[in-house]
KEKE-3310 file (N, C-alpha, C; in steps of 0.2 Angstrom, whole numbers, plus 5000, padded with zeros to 4 digits):
npx = (4908:4917:4933:4941:4939:4942:4942:4928:4922:4927:4920:4907:4906:4897:4896:4897:4904:4915:4930:4942:4938:4936:4949:4956:4949:4953:4967:4968:4962:4971:4983:4978:4976:4988:4998:4996:4998:5010:5010:5016:5028:5020:5007:5010:5010:4998:4993:4984:4985:4998:5012:5006:4999:5004:5013:5005:4995:5000:5010:5005:5004:5016:5015:5011:5022:5034:5046:5062:5062:5057:5046:5032:5025:5009:5004:5013:5015:5025:5034:5036:5029:5035:5048:5046:5041:5052:5061:5053:5052:5065:5068:5063:5071:5070:5073:5069:5066:5063:5050:5041:5026:5016:5003:5006:5019:5026:5025:5032:5045:5048:5048:5059:5069:5069:5073:5088:5099:5091:5083:5079:5069:5057:5043:5032:5016:5000:4992:4982:4985:4998:5012:5025:5043:5049:5046:5037:5040:5031:5016:5008:4993:4979:4962:4953:4959:4955:4942:4925:4917:4928:4936:4939:4944:4955:4963:4966:4973:4985:4990:4992:5001:5011:5015:5027:5029:5022:5021:5015:5000:4995:4982:4975:4964:4959:4949:4945:4932:4923:4916:4927:4933:4934:4947:4949:4939:4939:4952:4950:4941:4949:4955:4967:4979:4981:4976:4978:4976:4977:4977:4971:4964:4952:4959:4961:4969:4974:4980:4986:4992:4999:4999:5014)
npy = (5626:5617:5610:5606:5612:5611:5598:5595:5602:5594:5582:5586:5588:5584:5568:5570:5581:5593:5586:5594:5602:5593:5588:5599:5601:5589:5591:5602:5597:5587:5594:5601:5592:5584:5593:5600:5612:5607:5593:5577:5565:5554:5558:5567:5557:5552:5545:5548:5545:5544:5535:5523:5509:5510:5501:5489:5492:5496:5487:5477:5480:5476:5463:5462:5463:5454:5452:5459:5477:5492:5504:5514:5526:5532:5547:5549:5557:5561:5552:5542:5530:5523:5523:5514:5503:5499:5495:5484:5475:5472:5464:5452:5449:5456:5468:5485:5498:5515:5527:5542:5551:5566:5578:5589:5601:5604:5592:5583:5588:5585:5571:5570:5574:5563:5553:5553:5556:5550:5560:5564:5554:5558:5568:5582:5579:5574:5559:5555:5561:5558:5555:5546:5545:5534:5516:5506:5492:5490:5499:5508:5514:5523:5519:5529:5541:5543:5549:5545:5542:5540:5530:5518:5522:5530:5520:5512:5521:5522:5509:5509:5519:5519:5507:5494:5481:5466:5471:5475:5481:5489:5492:5501:5503:5514:5514:5525:5536:5529:5514:5500:5496:5484:5483:5473:5470:5480:5479:5466:5470:5478:5468:5462:5450:5436:5440:5446:5447:5457:5464:5473:5478:5490:5492:5488:5479:5475:5467:5465:5458:5464:5459:5452)
npz = (5122:5110:5113:5103:5090:5076:5074:5077:5066:5055:5058:5056:5043:5028:5020:5006:5004:4995:4989:4991:5001:5012:5013:5018:5030:5037:5037:5046:5057:5061:5063:5074:5084:5085:5086:5097:5111:5122:5118:5118:5111:5108:5106:5096:5086:5086:5097:5110:5123:5128:5132:5136:5131:5118:5112:5112:5104:5092:5088:5081:5068:5063:5060:5047:5040:5033:5026:5021:5016:5008:5016:5015:5024:5024:5030:5040:5052:5066:5063:5073:5073:5062:5066:5077:5071:5063:5073:5079:5069:5067:5077:5073:5063:5051:5040:5039:5029:5031:5025:5023:5021:5024:5028:5035:5037:5048:5056:5047:5047:5060:5059:5051:5059:5068:5061:5057:5044:5035:5030:5017:5014:5019:5016:5012:5008:5000:5001:4992:4980:4978:4968:4968:4964:4967:4970:4982:4993:5003:5008:5019:5027:5034:5035:5039:5034:5022:5011:5014:5002:4994:4997:4990:4978:4983:4989:4978:4970:4978:4977:4963:4960:4970:4975:4973:4960:4966:4979:4995:5002:5016:5027:5040:5054:5066:5080:5089:5093:5087:5080:5077:5061:5049:5037:5028:5018:5009:5003:4997:4988:4979:4973:4978:4983:4994:5007:5023:5041:5056:5073:5087:5103:5098:5086:5069:5057:5041:5026:5009:4994:4979:4961:4954)
capx = (4912:4922:4940:4944:4934:4944:4939:4921:4921:4928:4915:4901:4905:4893:4900:4897:4907:4920:4936:4947:4936:4937:4956:4958:4947:4957:4973:4967:4960:4977:4987:4975:4977:4995:5003:4993:5003:5012:5009:5022:5029:5015:5002:5012:5009:4991:4991:4983:4986:5005:5016:5002:4995:5007:5016:5000:4990:5004:5015:5001:5005:5022:5013:5010:5029:5038:5053:5065:5060:5055:5039:5030:5019:5005:5001:5018:5016:5032:5039:5037:5027:5040:5054:5044:5041:5059:5064:5050:5054:5072:5068:5062:5076:5067:5076:5064:5069:5057:5049:5034:5023:5011:5000:5009:5026:5029:5026:5037:5051:5049:5050:5066:5074:5068:5077:5094:5102:5086:5079:5076:5064:5051:5041:5025:5012:4994:4993:4978:4988:5005:5015:5032:5047:5051:5040:5039:5038:5025:5013:5003:4989:4973:4956:4950:4962:4952:4935:4920:4916:4934:4941:4941:4949:4961:4967:4968:4979:4991:4992:4994:5006:5016:5017:5031:5026:5022:5021:5009:4996:4993:4977:4973:4958:4959:4942:4943:4926:4918:4917:4932:4931:4939:4949:4950:4934:4942:4957:4947:4937:4954:4958:4973:4980:4984:4973:4980:4973:4979:4973:4972:4958:4950:4963:4960:4974:4973:4985:4985:4998:4997:5003:5021)
capy = (5626:5611:5612:5604:5615:5609:5591:5596:5604:5589:5577:5589:5589:5579:5563:5572:5588:5593:5583:5598:5605:5588:5587:5605:5600:5584:5594:5606:5593:5583:5598:5604:5587:5581:5598:5604:5614:5601:5587:5573:5562:5549:5562:5569:5552:5551:5542:5554:5543:5544:5528:5518:5506:5512:5495:5484:5495:5497:5482:5472:5482:5473:5456:5462:5464:5447:5452:5466:5481:5499:5505:5521:5527:5538:5550:5547:5561:5563:5547:5538:5523:5520:5521:5508:5497:5497:5491:5478:5471:5470:5458:5445:5448:5459:5475:5489:5505:5519:5532:5544:5558:5569:5584:5594:5602:5603:5585:5580:5591:5581:5564:5570:5574:5557:5548:5556:5552:5548:5566:5564:5549:5561:5574:5584:5577:5571:5552:5554:5563:5557:5551:5546:5542:5527:5512:5503:5485:5491:5505:5508:5520:5522:5521:5535:5547:5543:5551:5539:5540:5540:5525:5513:5526:5532:5514:5510:5526:5520:5503:5510:5524:5519:5500:5490:5474:5461:5474:5474:5487:5488:5497:5501:5508:5515:5516:5532:5537:5525:5507:5498:5494:5479:5485:5468:5470:5485:5475:5461:5474:5480:5462:5460:5443:5433:5444:5444:5452:5457:5469:5474:5482:5496:5493:5483:5479:5470:5468:5461:5459:5465:5454:5454)
capz = (5116:5109:5114:5097:5085:5069:5073:5076:5059:5051:5059:5054:5035:5025:5016:4999:5004:4990:4991:4994:5008:5016:5015:5022:5037:5040:5039:5052:5063:5062:5067:5080:5089:5085:5087:5103:5116:5127:5115:5118:5105:5106:5104:5089:5082:5086:5103:5115:5130:5129:5130:5138:5125:5112:5108:5111:5099:5086:5086:5077:5061:5061:5058:5040:5037:5034:5023:5020:5011:5009:5018:5014:5029:5022:5036:5045:5058:5068:5062:5079:5071:5058:5071:5081:5066:5061:5079:5080:5063:5068:5082:5070:5058:5045:5039:5036:5027:5032:5021:5025:5019:5029:5026:5039:5036:5055:5058:5043:5050:5066:5057:5048:5065:5071:5057:5055:5038:5030:5029:5010:5014:5021:5012:5013:5002:5001:4998:4987:4974:4978:4963:4970:4959:4970:4972:4989:4995:5008:5009:5025:5028:5038:5031:5041:5031:5015:5011:5014:4995:4990:5000:4985:4973:4986:4990:4971:4968:4982:4973:4956:4960:4975:4977:4968:4958:4971:4985:5000:5005:5023:5029:5047:5056:5074:5081:5092:5096:5082:5080:5073:5054:5046:5031:5023:5012:5004:5000:4993:4982:4975:4970:4981:4985:5001:5012:5030:5046:5063:5076:5094:5105:5094:5080:5064:5052:5036:5021:5003:4989:4972:4957:4953)
cpx = (4917:4929:4944:4940:4936:4941:4931:4919:4922:4922:4908:4900:4901:4898:4901:4901:4913:4926:4941:4945:4937:4944:4958:4955:4951:4963:4973:4966:4967:4981:4985:4977:4985:5000:5000:4998:5004:5011:5016:5023:5024:5009:5003:5012:5002:4989:4990:4984:4993:5007:5011:4998:4999:5009:5010:4996:4993:5008:5011:5002:5011:5020:5012:5017:5033:5044:5056:5062:5059:5048:5038:5024:5015:5002:5006:5018:5023:5037:5040:5035:5032:5046:5052:5044:5048:5062:5060:5051:5061:5073:5066:5066:5074:5070:5071:5067:5063:5056:5042:5032:5017:5009:5004:5017:5029:5030:5031:5044:5053:5051:5057:5071:5074:5072:5083:5097:5097:5081:5075:5070:5057:5049:5033:5021:5005:4994:4988:4981:4995:5007:5023:5036:5049:5045:5042:5036:5032:5023:5008:5000:4983:4967:4953:4953:4959:4944:4930:4919:4922:4939:4943:4946:4955:4966:4970:4974:4985:4994:4995:5000:5012:5019:5022:5027:5027:5022:5015:5006:4994:4988:4975:4967:4959:4953:4941:4937:4921:4920:4923:4930:4936:4941:4949:4945:4936:4948:4955:4944:4943:4957:4965:4973:4982:4982:4975:4977:4977:4975:4975:4965:4957:4955:4962:4966:4973:4978:4983:4991:4995:5001:5009:5024)
cpy = (5620:5614:5610:5606:5612:5601:5591:5598:5599:5584:5580:5589:5583:5574:5566:5579:5587:5590:5588:5601:5600:5587:5593:5604:5595:5587:5598:5602:5589:5588:5601:5599:5585:5587:5603:5606:5608:5594:5583:5569:5557:5553:5565:5563:5549:5547:5547:5552:5542:5537:5522:5515:5507:5505:5490:5486:5496:5492:5477:5474:5478:5466:5456:5462:5458:5447:5459:5470:5488:5500:5512:5521:5533:5541:5548:5551:5562:5557:5541:5531:5520:5518:5514:5502:5494:5493:5484:5473:5468:5464:5452:5445:5451:5466:5479:5496:5510:5525:5535:5551:5560:5576:5590:5595:5601:5596:5581:5582:5586:5574:5564:5570:5567:5552:5551:5552:5550:5554:5566:5559:5552:5567:5576:5583:5574:5564:5551:5556:5562:5552:5550:5543:5535:5523:5508:5496:5485:5498:5504:5515:5518:5524:5527:5542:5548:5545:5545:5537:5539:5534:5520:5516:5528:5526:5512:5515:5524:5513:5505:5515:5523:5512:5497:5484:5469:5464:5473:5481:5485:5494:5496:5505:5508:5518:5523:5532:5532:5518:5505:5495:5489:5481:5480:5468:5475:5482:5470:5465:5476:5474:5460:5453:5442:5439:5442:5449:5451:5462:5469:5478:5489:5498:5487:5484:5474:5472:5463:5463:5460:5460:5457:5450)
cpz = (5115:5110:5108:5091:5078:5069:5073:5069:5054:5052:5056:5046:5033:5021:5009:4999:4999:4993:4994:5001:5013:5018:5019:5029:5040:5042:5045:5058:5065:5066:5074:5086:5090:5087:5093:5107:5121:5124:5116:5112:5103:5103:5097:5084:5082:5092:5108:5122:5132:5128:5132:5132:5118:5108:5107:5105:5092:5083:5081:5070:5058:5059:5051:5036:5038:5030:5022:5015:5013:5011:5018:5019:5026:5028:5042:5051:5059:5067:5067:5077:5067:5062:5075:5077:5064:5067:5080:5075:5064:5073:5079:5063:5051:5045:5035:5035:5027:5028:5024:5022:5024:5026:5029:5039:5043:5057:5053:5045:5056:5064:5054:5054:5068:5068:5053:5049:5033:5029:5022:5010:5016:5018:5014:5007:5005:4997:4992:4980:4973:4972:4964:4964:4961:4971:4978:4989:4999:5008:5014:5026:5033:5034:5032:5037:5024:5016:5011:5007:4991:4992:4995:4980:4977:4987:4983:4969:4972:4978:4966:4956:4965:4977:4971:4966:4964:4978:4989:5002:5011:5025:5036:5048:5064:5076:5084:5095:5092:5083:5075:5067:5052:5039:5026:5017:5007:5000:4995:4987:4977:4971:4972:4983:4992:5006:5019:5035:5053:5067:5084:5096:5102:5088:5076:5059:5047:5030:5015:4998:4982:4968:4955:4947)
residu = (MET:SER:THR:ARG:PRO:ALA:ARG:ALA:ARG:LEU:ARG:ALA:LEU:PRO:ASP:ASP:ALA:PRO:ARG:GLU:ARG:ARG:PHE:GLU:ALA:LEU:HIS:ALA:ALA:ILE:GLU:GLU:HIS:TYR:LEU:ALA:PRO:GLY:ALA:ASP:ALA:PHE:GLN:GLN:SER:GLY:ARG:SER:SER:GLY:ALA:SER:GLY:TRP:GLU:PRO:LYS:ARG:ARG:CYS:ILE:ALA:ASP:ALA:ILE:ASP:HIS:ASP:GLY:ASP:LEU:LEU:ASP:VAL:GLY:CYS:ALA:ASN:GLY:LEU:LEU:LEU:GLU:SER:LEU:VAL:ALA:TRP:CYS:ALA:THR:LYS:GLY:VAL:ALA:LEU:ARG:PRO:HIS:GLY:ILE:ASP:PHE:SER:TRP:GLU:LEU:VAL:GLU:ARG:ALA:ARG:LEU:ARG:HIS:PRO:GLY:LEU:GLU:ALA:HIS:PHE:GLU:VAL:ALA:ASN:GLY:PHE:TRP:PHE:HIS:PRO:GLU:HIS:ARG:TYR:ASP:TYR:VAL:ARG:SER:ASN:THR:GLU:TYR:LEU:LEU:PRO:GLY:ASP:ARG:LEU:GLU:GLY:ALA:ARG:ARG:LEU:VAL:SER:HIS:ALA:LEU:ALA:PRO:GLY:GLY:ARG:LEU:ILE:LEU:CYS:HIS:TYR:ALA:GLY:ASP:ASP:ALA:VAL:GLU:ASP:PRO:ALA:PRO:LEU:LEU:GLU:GLU:LEU:GLY:LEU:ARG:ARG:ILE:GLY:ARG:SER:GLY:ALA:PRO:GLN:VAL:ALA:VAL:ALA:TRP:GLY:ASP:VAL:GLY:GLY)
# end
C-alpha cells in the first residue's frame, strides 16, 4: 500500500475531473507531505531532502526579481521560500516585501510565525479564486498547482486579479517524478512582455511582465 495515499489519489484523477474534486485532492496531498510527522522546515516548504539542494534549486527564482516591490507567493507553504527570497534579493540590493496564500491553515500559521510583524500578509486562500484588495509587483506560483485544463485560465486570473500594472508573473515547475516543463510558453500565450528564464536541475523558472 502507498505510504502517501493522498498523493496517489491525486495522480489517479483524470484530467477532466471536476475542479473542486481536483483542488480537494491537491489540498490533501499537500498536507500529507508538507505536514507529515517529523517534517522539517524544508519539507514543510516542499523540499523533501532537507537543506541539501535548497539554495541551488530555489535561488534561481530570485533571478526574476530585479527591483523593490511586493511579492505574492501563491502556495507559500510555511513561508521559507519567501524568507529565503527576501534574503537572496537583499544581497543584490533589492528590497522584497513578502506576502503569501496557501490552501492549508496550518501552513499559513507557520508562515505567519516565520514572518513576525507581517502576519496580515498571509492568508488561507485558493489562488484560482483569489481576489485580493492589494495588487502586487510580483506574483509567483507553480504550474503544477493548476489543473492541466485550467493552466491558462488560472494564470490569466492571477494576472487579472493580483498583479499591479507593469507587474511580473513568475511561474515555476519542479520536476519531482516527472520531466521538468518550461513555463515560458504559457506566459507567451498570455501575451506577457519581456519573457525571461532561469532554472536549476529539475527546476524551470520563467517570467513575463504585464503592460503598465
